[in-house]
N, C-alpha and C positions, 0 to 999 in steps of 0.2 A: 578738397579733402574727400568729397562725396565719391569721387572716382578712384580713390586710393584702395588698392586691394592688398590687404596685409598678407604677408607670407605666413604659411601655416605654423601655428603653435604646436607643441607636442600633442599628437593624437587628437586634434580638434579641427582639422581642415574640412571644409565643405566643398564638394566638387562643383566648379563653375564652368561656364562655357569655354573659357580658355584652357581648362584642364581636359574637358571632354573631347576636344579635338585630337588629343594624343591617343585616345582609346576607342574612338567612335566606330572603328572598323572591327573591333574585337567583341566577341560574345561574352556573356557573364562568366561562363565556364572558363574561357581563356583568361579573363581577368583574374579569376580565383587561382588558376594554375600559375599565372605569372607571380602572384603574391606569394604562393607557396614556394616557388623556386627561388624567389628573392630571399625568403626567410631561411632557406637551406644554404644559401651562399653568402651569408653575412660575414665578411672578413675585415672590412675597413670601417672607419668611422668618419663622419663628416656631416655637417648640418644640411648641405645640399642634397646628399643622398637620402638622408632621413626624411626630408620634406617630400622628395619624389615618392618614396615608399609610402608615406602617409597619404599622398594624393591618390595613389593606386588603391590603397585600402579604402579610401573614402568612396571611390567609384563603385566598390562592391557593397559597402554598407555605410552610408553617410551618418545614419543615426548612431551607430556604434562608435564612430570616431568622435562625434560631437559629445557623446557621453563620456568617453575616455578623457576628454579634455578636463573635465571636472572631477576626475577620479571617482566616478560613481557608475553603477550599472545603468544600462539604457532605460530600463523600466523598474520602478520601485517595487521590490518584492512585497506582496500583500502581507499585512500583519497577520499574526496568528489568528486563524479563522476557525469556524465550526468544524470543517473537515479538512482544511489545509492550513495547519498551524505551524508548519516547519519553517520557521523564520531563522535566517542565519543570525547568530549572535555576534558576528564580527562584521565590521563595515566592508563593503566590497569596493576594491580599488583596482583600477585598470593598470596593467603592467606598463612601465615606462617604455617609450619607443626605443628601438634598437637601431641606431644609424649604421651605415656602412655596407648596405647591400648593393650588389651590382645590378645593372639594368639589363633586363632580358627582352630580346626582340624576336618576334616570330618570323621564321622563314616562310617562303611560299609553300614548302612541302609540309608545314605544320610543326617542324622542330624549332628549337630555340637556340640562340647564341647570346652571349653576354658581352656587354661593353659598359663603359662609364656612362652614367646618366647625363642628360642635358642639363645645363645650368638653370636653376630656378630663379624666379624674379626676386630681386632684392627689395627689402622694405626698410627704408632708413629709419622710420619712426620706431618700428618694433625693435630694430637692432639697437637703437639708442637706448630704449627702455630696458632691454635685457642687460645692457652694459651699465645702466644707471648714468648715462651721459646727459646730465642736465643742461650742459652748455649747448649741445647740439639741438636739444628741444627748444631752448631759448632762441637760437639762431633761426630755427624754422618759424617760430611764432613772429619774430621780428621781420622775417621776409614775407609775412602775410599769409602763411599757411595756417588754416584753421584746424586745430587739433580737438575739436568738439563735435565732429560729425562722425556718425557710425559707419562701419564698413558693412559688407553684405550680411554679416552675421549679427549685426546690431552692436558690435563691440566698439567702444571708444578707446582712445589711448589711455584714459583713466582705468578702464577695465584691464587693459594690458599691464599697466603698472601695478595694479592690485594683484593680478594673477601671478606676476613674476616677483612680487615682493620688493619692488623698488620704491622705498619710502621717499627718497628725494624726488623722484618723478611724480609720485602721487601728490606730494606737497605742491610742486610747481604747477601741475595741471589743475589741481583743485583751486589754487589761488587764482589761476587764470580763468577758469570756468567753474565757478562755485555752484552754478545751477545743475551741473551734471552729477552731483554727489550721489543722487538716488536714481539716476537714469539706468534703465534696464536693457539687457541684451534681448535677442529674440527668444531666449529661453527664460526670460523674466529674471535674470541674475543681475544683482547690483555689484558694485565694486566691493562692498562690505562682504557680501556673500562669497565672492571669488577669493578674497583674501582669507576668509574663514576656512573655506575648503582647502586652501593651500597651507593653512597654519601660519600665516605671516602676522604675528602678534603686533609688531610695530605699526604696520599699515592699518590693522583693525583699530588699534588705539587712536591713531590719528584721525581716521574716518569718523569714529564715534565722537571724538572731541570736537570735530568740525560740524557735528549735527547730523550724521548719517542716521537714517531710520533703521532700527535694528529688526523690525518685524516684517520687512518686505520679503515675500516668499517667491520662490521660482514657480515654474509651471506645475510642479508636483506639490505645491503648497508647502515646501520645505524652507524654513527660515534659517538664518545663520546659526541661531541657537540649536536648532534641530541638528544641523550638520555637525556642529561642535560636539554634541552628545554622541552622534553616530560615529565620529572619529575618535571618541574618548579623549577629547582635548579639554581637560578640566580648566586650564588657565583661560582658554577662550570662552568657555561657558560662564565662568565667574565674571569675566569682563563684560559679557553681554547682559548678564543679569544685573550687574551694577548700573548699566545704562538702561535699565527698565525694559528689557526685552520681555515679551509675553511668554511666560513659562507654560501657559496652558494652550498655546496655539496648536491646532491640529493639521496634519498633512491631509492629502486627499483620501487617505484610508482611515482618518480619525486617530492616527498614531501621534502621540505627543512626545515632547522631549523626555519626559519622565519614563514613558514606555521604552524609549530608545536606550536610555541610560541603564534602566533595570535589565533590559535584554543583554546588555554588555557587562553587567555586574560592576558598574563604575560607581562605587560608593561615594567617592569624593564629589562626583557630579550630582548624584542623587541628593546629597546633603545640600549642595548649592541650590538646586531646584526647589527642594522642599522649603528651605528657609526663604526662598524667593517667592513663595506662595503657590507652588505647584499643588494641584488637587490630587489627593491620594486615590480617590475613588473614581477618577475620570475614566470613561470607557471609550474604546475605539468603535468603529462601525460594526464590529462583530460582538460588542458587549464585553470586551476583555479589559480588565483593569491591570495596573502595574503588578499587583500581587499575583494575579493569574499568570502574567509573563514570567515572574520569578519562579513560580511552580513549574511552568512548562519547560523552562531552560535549566532548572535545577540549581539556581543561584542562591545558596543559603545566606550569604552575607546581605544581599539585597532583600531577601525575604525577611530577615530579622529587622532590618532597618525599617522597611515598610510596615512591619507589624508594630514596631514601637510608635509609629505615627498614627496608629489606630485603624489600619486597613481591615476590611471585613474578610474573615477566614472563609466564609461560606459563599464568597462571590461566585456567580455563575455567568457563563457566556450566553449568547443568544440561543445556542443549542442546548442550554441548561447544564452543560458540563461544568462541574465545579473545579476549583483549584486542586482539590484532593484527587479528583478524577484524572486531571491532566498529569499530576505528579505520578500517580499510579500507572498511568498509561506509558509514561516515558521511563519508568524504572528508577525514579529518584528516591531511594530509601530514606535518606536523611530528611528530605522535604516532607515525605509522608509521615514520618515519625514526629516531626516538628508540628505539623498541622493537627495531627491527632492529639498531641499533648496540649495544644492550644484550644481544643474543643471543636475542631472542624467536624461537620456532620458527614458520616460515611454512608448515609442512607438517602442522599439526594441523587435521584436518577437523572440521566441526560434525556434528550428528546426521544431516544429509542428505548427508554425504560431501563437502561443498564446502570448498575451501580459501580463504584470504584473497584469492588472486589471482582466484578465481571471482567473489567478491562485489564486488571492486574493478572488474572488467570490466563489471559491471552498471550502474555509476553513471556518468553523464555527467561529463566534465571530470576524470576520475580518471587521466589519462595518467601523471602523475608517480608516483603510487602504484603503478601497474602496472609502470612501469619499475623501481622499487625492489624489487618483489616477484619479478620475472622471474628474476634470478640467485639468489634465495634459495629458489625453489620447485623441488622435485624433479619432473622430468618423469615419473618412475615413479609418484609419488604422484598426479599429474594423470591418468595412464592408469588407475590403480587407482580413481579417483573415478568413471570412466565418462562423464565430460563434460569437454570442453576449454573453457578461457576463450574460445576462438574462437567456440564456439557461443553463449555468453552475449553477447559483444560484437556478434555478428551479429544475434542476436535483439533486442537493445536498440538497434540502429542506432548503436552507438558506433564510428564509422568510424576515428577517430584511434587508439583503443585496438586495434581490429582490425589496423590497419596496424603498430602497434608489436609486436603478438604475431606477425604474419607475419614481420616483419623479425628477430624473435628466434628464428625457426626452428620455431615451433609447426606441427605437422602439419596442413595444410589439409584432409586427407582422413581425419582422426580421426573415428570414428563413435561415436555415443552407444551406451552399453551397452543391452542388451535391456530392462532394468528402466526405464531413463530414457526410451527410445524409446516404451515402452508408455504413458507419461504423455501422449503426443500421439495423437490418433485416427488421424492419417495415418501414424504410425510413421516420422516423419522421422528422419534420422540424421546428416546432415552440416551443417557451417556454411553451405555454399553454399545448401542448401535454405532455411535461415532467411533468408538474404539475399534470395533470389528471392521467398520468401513475403512479405517486407516490401516487395517491389518496390523494393529498394535497389540501384540500378544501380551506384553507386560501389563498394559492398561486393562486389557480384557480380563486377565487373571485377577488383578486387584479388585476390579468391580464385582466379578463373580464371587470371589472369596468374601467380599463385604456384603453379599446378599442380593446382588443384582438379579432381577428376574429376566431370563432370556426370551420370554413369551409375551412381552407387552407390545412391542412395535407391530404396526400393520404388516410390514415385511419382516419376517423373523431374521435376527442376526445370523442364525444358523444358515439360512439361504445365502447370505452375503459371504460367509466363510467358505461355502461350497463354490460360489462364483469365483472367489479369489484362489481356490485350490489349496487353502491352508488347512491341512488335516489336524494340526495341533489345536488350532482355535476351534475347529468343529468338534473335536473330541472333548475339549474343555466345556463347550456349551452343552453337549449331550450329557456329560457327567454332572452338570449342574441343572439338569431338568429341562433342557430345550426339547420342545415337542417335535419329534421327528415326523409326525403326521400333520404338521401345521398346514393350513390353507391361507391364502391371501384373500381377504374379504372383498377387496376392490378389484381383484382379478380372479374371479372364481374358476375353479377347475373341478372336474369330477374325480380327480386323484390328487394325492398330496403334492404340494408345490415342489417339495424337495426332489421328487422323481424327475420333474421337468428340468431342474437345474443340473441333474446328474446324467441325463440321457447320453450325452456325448462321451462320457467317461465310464466305460463298462466296469472297471475295477471299483470305481467310486459308487456306482449303482449297486454293485454286489455288496459293498461294504455297508451301505445304509439298509439294504434288505436284511443283512445279517443282524442288524441292530433292531429289527422289528418293524420296519416301515410297512405300511399296508399296501400290498400288491394287488389284492383282489379288486380294488376299485378301478384298476386299469382295464379290467375286462368286463365292466358293466356299461354296456353301450345302449343308448336309448333306441337305436335303430336295429340292433341285433343282426339277423341274417337278411333283413330287408335292404334294398338299395339305399346308399347314403347320398346326401346332397353333395353338390360340387365342393371340392376342397378349397377352403379359404386359407389365406396366409395367417395361420393361427399365431405364429410367433411374432408376426408384425403387429397383430392386434394385442398381443400379450407383452406389453412393454412395462416392466416393473419399475422403470425409472420415472414413469409418469403415472400419476393416480388421478383419474377423472373426478371432477367435482360432483356433478349431479346426474351422472349417467350410469345406469346399471348394465354392465357388459354381459354378453352372452357367456354361459358356462362352456368352457372348452373341454372336450372329451379327449381321452388318451389317444384314440385312433385318429383324431384330427391333428393333434400335436405331432404324432409320429409320422404323419403323412406329409408334413411340410418339406419343401425341397432340401433344406439343409440338414434334415434329420432322417429322411426316408431311406437313405442308403445304409443306415444302421438299424433299420426297423427289425430285421431278423434277429441279430444278436441281442437287441434290447428285449424283444419278446422272449427269447431263449432264457435270459437271466431271470425275468419276472416269472416264467413258468415254474422255476424251481421253488418259488415261494407261494404258490397257489395250489389249490386242490383241483377238483373237477370243474373246470370252467370251459365255456364255449366261446371260441373266437368269433367276433363279428365279421361280417362279410368283407369289410375293408382290410382288417388284419389278415384275413385269409388271402385276399388279393396280394398283399405284400409277400406272404410266404410262398405264393405260387409264382411270383415274378422272377425268382432266382432258383436254379436247380440246386445250388449249394444249401438252400434253406429247407430242403425236403426233410432232412432229419428233424428240424425244429417242428415242422408240421406234424410229423409222426409223434413227436413228444407231446403235442397238444391233444392227441386223440384220447377219447374217453374209453374206459376209465383209467385213471392214473394208477401207478403201482402202489401196493399196500405199504411197502417200505417208505415210500415218499409221503403217503397220507398219514402214517403213524408219526413221522418226524414233525409234520405240521401240527398234529394234535398235541404232541408233547410240548412243542414250542408255545402254542397258544395257552396251555395250562400253566406253563412257567410264567408267562406274562411278558409284556414288552419291556418293562423296566428291568426285570431280572435277566432277560435274555441278553442285555448289554453286558452283563457280568457272568455269562455262561461259563467262562473259563475258571471262575472262582467257586462255582457250585460244587457241593460235596457229591460228585458223581464220578463214576469210573472214566478213565481217560478215553476209552473207546466210545462211551456214550457222548462225551463232550465233543469228540471229533464228528460223531454222527449228527449231533444237533447243530454243529458249526459248518456242515456241508464240506467237511474235510475228507476228500476222497483219495488222499495220498496213500492210505492203507485200507485194506478191506475191513469191513465191520466184523 
């Protein structure tokens, strides 16, 4: 019997030396290709062809085929964890094998042709068990064949009989070899485990009545009761509990039968387990209780049952996430409403300091949950967290939630804590910055109309709108008081940062100059007419996406910035635009060099000669008297149309 090699059962063959000889000359890619071509040409059915196909699949992945035998995945999915809690709420089962594929053989030139497969080795013991032929088994034993020795997979004929659900064969083999009742396969599976996985109630009942141990686990520490719960087999679970199966046994992830049944919302099984002594507050290796599982999966029936049994509403996992946090994260409105009604604490932060309202603001279409959490959430706890749900809603473009939070009175000027701002290279701090960064015009408008200050962030949102080229956002920010002459403290320049962001777009540069941007600072050079030091890559040093921690960078001058390789070719036109908005200024030696480098820029050089025209100087004086804020609205001032055109540099008509 020790030399007996059983023919493969459905999807559970292990490749042996006699199989390998068929494919030893083929690479793994060729084996996979053969398997694919077989699956595409399945027209006939027959056990011989199916077995051959399974052996081919086994040569590609023996672990997968062994797992399919027991209708389970090759590796147990981790239970709901701190950062990976997406556990399937339905048991994973391998598809049944499809017999009937033809046999593909590789030609010398690499192509394939198809023929009938060679005959597979017959196994009389297995064939007799599948047919339930007790007489044949009796004849084998009378002839001296020992049916109590395992094959290369560690399977006994008893395991075969339990797997195929042949009660008569199980009875015969168990009476002949009673000591094999709890013997295990190489995967630590007993006959009771195999019959439970296959759902053969009559075999299970007989094995238990014969004294089978119900708590022997497989290599993943999964017991028959655990598998019954995973497969939602209430009858099997009840039977195992009646025979005193351990209802609190843990698998290798700490997952119990109760966790498994709650994850599948199997109320009848939950009732059996609880009445059988299952602990309501048992935790897996991630600190997750059955109530937490119900909240994560959104199973209201299981939640109500567990609640009646006294489960803790404020249970927290190892990462401090509460059941309410998890329900809010996954958008389970009814669970959130139920937990809040039962007194669940909405102010328990997870390990990152986030509250349920924070995680709810992150998910689309979570308006109802946010509305439920707003009155239950402490504003002091939100402030202590260092981040407002407004930030998260703005970052995730959840405009409806953003509107609800604004209407609820959340501070639109709440800034991120230092530790949270450091997570972003640009050190952003306001919800308005997030909205502008996402180029979300609707969110930007809502925040500005609610009183958001556009001048709080280290890098002004106005600069971001210019970088995006969104004139509408830029106009909104300016209308609500954005400082057009803002500087970036961490990246100092001798001129307003907005000029640097607009250099490559002359129309935009002229637009911001019309709005009152300070152009005089561009012509204040510390070197003047003296020789300048070598040109450095100013734009490379001036990276606004990265803000240095403890280093004070050098102040960048306008002549340095305009001399960089990617901007220098526009130096003349840039200087030309700026000259229209300054009085009598003297160009430094480097700017003079730029204007001398192209003949076409001779006109610009003449324009810079002193003194400037009286008409030009008068316009500058009037504009300065009006003031920067009012110059933005010059077209609405009570002035003659001709004067408005004059102040707006409109040269389409003569003054």
